[in-house]
LONU-476567 format. One line per field, with one value per residue: residue number from 1; residue in one letter; x, y, z of N, C-alpha, C in turn; chain. Coordinates in steps of 0.2 Angstrom, whole numbers. Each point is the difference from the previous one (the first is absolute). Example, Ala and Ser with C-alpha at 12.3 -4.5 7.8 and 13.67 -1.06 7.14 Angstrom:
BEGIN
n	c(1/2) $
res	c(A/S) $
n_u	c(66/-2) $
n_v	c(-28/5) $
n_w	c(39/-4) $
ca_u	c(-4/4) $
ca_v	c(6/6) $
ca_w	c(0/1) $
c_u	c(4/-4) $
c_v	c(6/5) $
c_w	c(0/3) $
chain	c(A/A) $
***
This chain:
BEGIN
n	c(1/2/3/4/5/6/7/8/9/10/11/12/13/14/15/16/17/18/19/20/21/22/23/24/25/26/27/28/29/30/31/32/33/34/35/36/37/38/39/40/41/42/43/44/45/46/47/48/49/50/51/52/53/54/55/56/57/58/59/60/61/62/63/64/65/66/67/68/69/70/71/72/73/74/75/76/77/78/79/80/81/82/83/84/85/86/87/88/89/90/91/92/93/94/95/96/97/98) $
res	c(M/N/Y/E/I/K/K/E/N/G/N/T/Y/V/K/I/N/T/R/I/D/S/T/T/A/A/E/Y/D/A/I/L/K/A/E/V/P/A/V/E/K/S/L/I/L/D/F/K/N/V/D/F/I/S/S/I/G/L/R/V/L/V/A/A/Y/K/Q/L/N/G/K/E/L/I/I/T/D/A/N/N/S/V/R/E/I/F/R/L/S/G/L/L/S/L/F/T/L/K) $
n_u	c(932/-5/2/3/-1/2/2/1/2/-5/4/-5/4/-3/3/-2/-2/-5/-3/-3/-4/-5/6/3/-5/-4/5/2/-6/-1/5/-1/-6/4/4/-5/-5/5/-1/6/5/2/-4/5/-2/4/0/6/-4/-3/-2/-6/-4/-5/-6/-1/6/-2/-6/3/4/-5/-3/5/0/-6/1/5/-6/3/1/6/-2/5/1/4/5/-5/-2/3/-2/2/5/0/-1/5/4/-2/0/5/3/4/-6/-2/4/5/3/3) $
n_v	c(54/0/-6/-3/-7/-3/-6/-1/-6/0/5/4/3/6/2/5/2/1/5/-2/2/4/2/-2/1/1/3/3/1/1/4/3/1/1/4/2/-3/2/4/-2/6/5/5/1/6/2/5/-2/-2/-2/5/-4/-1/0/2/1/2/3/2/1/3/2/0/2/4/2/1/3/1/5/0/1/6/1/6/1/3/0/5/5/4/-5/0/7/-1/-5/4/6/-4/-2/0/3/-1/2/6/-3/5/0) $
n_w	c(684/5/-2/4/-2/5/-1/7/1/-3/-1/0/-4/2/-5/4/-6/4/1/5/-5/-1/-3/5/4/-5/-3/6/0/-7/0/5/-2/-5/3/4/-4/-3/4/1/0/-4/0/-4/3/-5/5/-2/-5/6/-3/-2/5/-4/3/-6/0/6/-3/-5/4/3/-6/-2/5/0/-6/4/4/3/-7/0/2/-4/2/-5/2/5/-3/3/-6/-4/4/0/-6/0/3/-3/-5/4/-6/4/3/-6/-1/-3/3/-5) $
ca_u	c(-2/1/1/4/-1/5/-2/6/0/-7/-2/-1/3/-3/3/-5/4/-4/-5/-6/-5/-6/2/4/-2/-3/5/3/-5/0/7/0/-4/2/7/0/-1/6/5/2/2/-1/-1/4/-1/5/-3/5/-3/-6/0/-6/-6/-7/-4/-2/6/0/-5/3/5/-3/-3/6/2/-6/1/6/-2/5/7/2/1/6/1/7/3/-5/3/-3/-7/-4/0/-4/-7/-2/0/-6/-5/-1/1/7/-1/-1/5/7/3/8) $
ca_v	c(-4/3/-5/-6/-5/-5/-6/-3/-4/0/7/4/7/4/7/4/6/6/1/-4/5/-2/-1/-6/-5/-6/-4/-4/-5/-6/-3/-3/-6/-5/-3/-2/-7/-3/2/-6/2/7/5/6/6/4/6/5/5/2/6/2/-5/3/-4/-6/-4/-4/-6/-5/-4/-3/-5/-4/-3/-5/-6/-4/-5/-1/1/7/5/4/6/2/7/5/7/2/2/-6/-4/3/-2/-7/1/3/-5/-5/-7/-3/-7/-5/-1/1/5/-1) $
ca_w	c(5/6/5/-2/4/1/4/2/6/2/1/-6/1/-4/0/-2/-3/0/6/0/1/-4/-7/-1/5/-3/-3/5/3/-5/0/7/0/-4/3/7/1/-2/6/5/7/1/-5/2/-4/0/-1/-1/-5/1/4/4/0/3/4/-5/0/6/0/-4/4/5/-4/-2/6/2/-5/1/5/5/-2/1/-5/2/-4/1/-2/-1/3/6/0/-1/6/4/-2/3/8/1/-2/5/-3/2/3/-6/-5/2/-4/1) $
c_u	c(2/2/5/-1/6/-2/7/-1/-7/-3/-2/1/-4/3/-5/4/-4/-4/-6/-6/-6/1/3/-2/-3/5/4/-4/0/7/0/-5/2/6/-1/-1/7/5/0/1/-2/-1/4/-1/5/-3/6/-2/-7/0/-6/-4/-6/-4/-2/6/1/-5/3/5/-4/-4/6/2/-5/1/6/-1/6/7/2/0/5/0/7/1/-6/4/-4/-7/-5/0/-5/-8/-2/-1/-7/-6/-1/1/7/0/-1/6/7/3/8/3) $
c_v	c(3/-5/-6/-5/-5/-5/-3/-3/0/7/3/7/4/7/5/7/6/1/-4/4/-2/-1/-7/-6/-6/-4/-4/-5/-6/-4/-5/-6/-5/-4/-3/-8/-4/1/-6/2/7/4/6/5/5/7/6/6/3/7/2/-7/3/-6/-6/-4/-4/-6/-5/-4/-4/-6/-6/-4/-6/-6/-4/-6/-2/0/8/5/5/6/2/7/5/7/2/2/-6/-4/4/-1/-6/1/3/-4/-5/-7/-3/-7/-5/-2/1/5/-1/5) $
c_w	c(7/6/-3/5/0/5/2/7/3/2/-7/1/-6/1/-3/-2/-1/6/0/3/-4/-7/-1/5/-3/-4/5/4/-4/1/7/0/-5/3/7/0/-1/6/4/7/1/-6/2/-6/0/-1/-1/-5/2/5/4/-1/3/3/-5/-1/6/0/-5/4/5/-3/-1/7/2/-5/1/5/5/-2/1/-6/2/-4/1/-3/-1/3/6/0/-1/7/5/-2/3/7/1/-1/5/-3/1/3/-5/-4/4/-4/1/-4) $
chain	c(A/A/A/A/A/A/A/A/A/A/A/A/A/A/A/A/A/A/A/A/A/A/A/A/A/A/A/A/A/A/A/A/A/A/A/A/A/A/A/A/A/A/A/A/A/A/A/A/A/A/A/A/A/A/A/A/A/A/A/A/A/A/A/A/A/A/A/A/A/A/A/A/A/A/A/A/A/A/A/A/A/A/A/A/A/A/A/A/A/A/A/A/A/A/A/A/A/A) $
***
């Protein structure tokens, strides 16, 4: 299993335990599409174990963000190289990085 899901106080937490690239993006896309409709407040993605995210992975996150319809998408514990990918992609305005 490359992810763990927990729901608490209206938030949905998804801990991702691998990189998000062409090999894993479809799996995460399916997971997020299934979980997002039940999000009451925020979708919180734990990136502690994510060492890389590709452009297809970014597309998965943008799709989840759009599906949230104004609810917050928070990414926690992203390492510096993943943070740099978000900065370079111009997506920092969509996601909250903590």
